[in-house]
C-alpha positions in Angstrom: 191.6 86.2 87.4 190.6 87.2 83.7 188.7 90.5 83.0 186.1 88.1 81.6 185.5 86.1 84.8 184.4 89.2 87.1 183.7 92.4 84.7 180.0 91.0 83.6 178.5 91.2 87.0 180.0 94.4 87.4 178.9 95.5 84.1 175.3 94.8 85.1 175.8 96.3 88.5 176.9 99.6 86.9 174.1 99.7 84.4 171.8 99.3 87.0 173.5 101.8 89.0 173.4 104.2 85.9 169.5 103.6 84.6 168.6 104.8 87.9 170.2 108.1 87.6 169.2 108.4 83.6 166.2 110.2 84.3 165.5 113.9 83.7 163.7 114.3 87.0 166.5 112.7 88.9 169.2 114.7 87.1 167.6 117.8 88.1 167.3 116.9 91.6 170.9 116.0 92.0 172.2 119.0 90.3 170.5 121.2 92.6 171.7 118.9 95.5 175.5 119.2 94.3 175.0 123.0 95.3 174.5 121.6 98.6 171.8 120.1 101.0 168.4 121.7 100.5 165.1 121.0 101.8 161.8 119.3 99.8 160.5 122.9 99.5 163.5 124.4 97.9 164.3 121.6 95.6 160.5 121.8 93.9 161.1 125.5 93.6 164.6 124.9 91.6 163.6 122.1 90.1 159.9 122.8 89.0 159.1 119.3 89.9 155.5 118.8 91.4 155.3 117.5 95.2 154.0 113.9 94.1 156.8 113.4 91.5 159.8 114.9 93.9 158.6 112.9 97.0 158.7 109.6 94.6 161.9 110.6 93.0 163.6 111.3 96.6 162.4 107.8 97.5 163.8 106.4 95.1 167.4 108.0 95.4 167.2 107.2 99.2 166.6 103.7 98.2 169.4 103.5 96.2 171.8 104.9 98.5 172.2 107.9 96.3 170.9 110.5 99.0 170.2 110.8 102.8 168.2 113.3 104.2 168.0 115.0 107.9 164.6 115.8 109.6 164.6 119.3 111.4 161.3 119.5 113.0 158.8 119.0 110.2 161.1 120.0 107.2 163.2 117.5 105.4 166.9 118.1 104.0 168.4 116.1 101.7 172.0 115.6 100.3 174.0 113.5 97.9 175.8 110.7 100.1 177.5 108.3 97.8 180.9 109.4 96.5 180.2 107.8 92.9 177.4 110.1 92.3 179.0 113.0 93.6 182.0 112.4 91.3 179.7 111.9 88.3 177.6 114.6 89.0 180.8 117.0 89.5 181.8 115.6 85.7 178.1 116.2 84.5 178.1 119.5 85.6 181.2 120.6 84.1 180.8 119.0 80.6 176.7 120.2 80.1 176.2 122.8 82.8 179.6 124.7 83.2 179.0 125.0 86.4 175.9 127.1 86.3 
């Protein structure tokens, strides 16, 4: 099978995947989650993103299978569950955040 036979579809899927990540607020959330599981309250504190926006971004990331959550009583804790996102964020962290 030639690359031209299957790569256009794969490229389209990858472009859609990257488009979902190409948002400054979602990148801030993912940067915080690279340092470990975070509650919604802690994510808000660390990123400065308003509660309503945070909820919308977390819902989108969850719907896309990028993050998962667990509930402990009334508190939700989020973490990255997509291996490719964890790898990609590690590269972005190394090149743009200097591991800060």
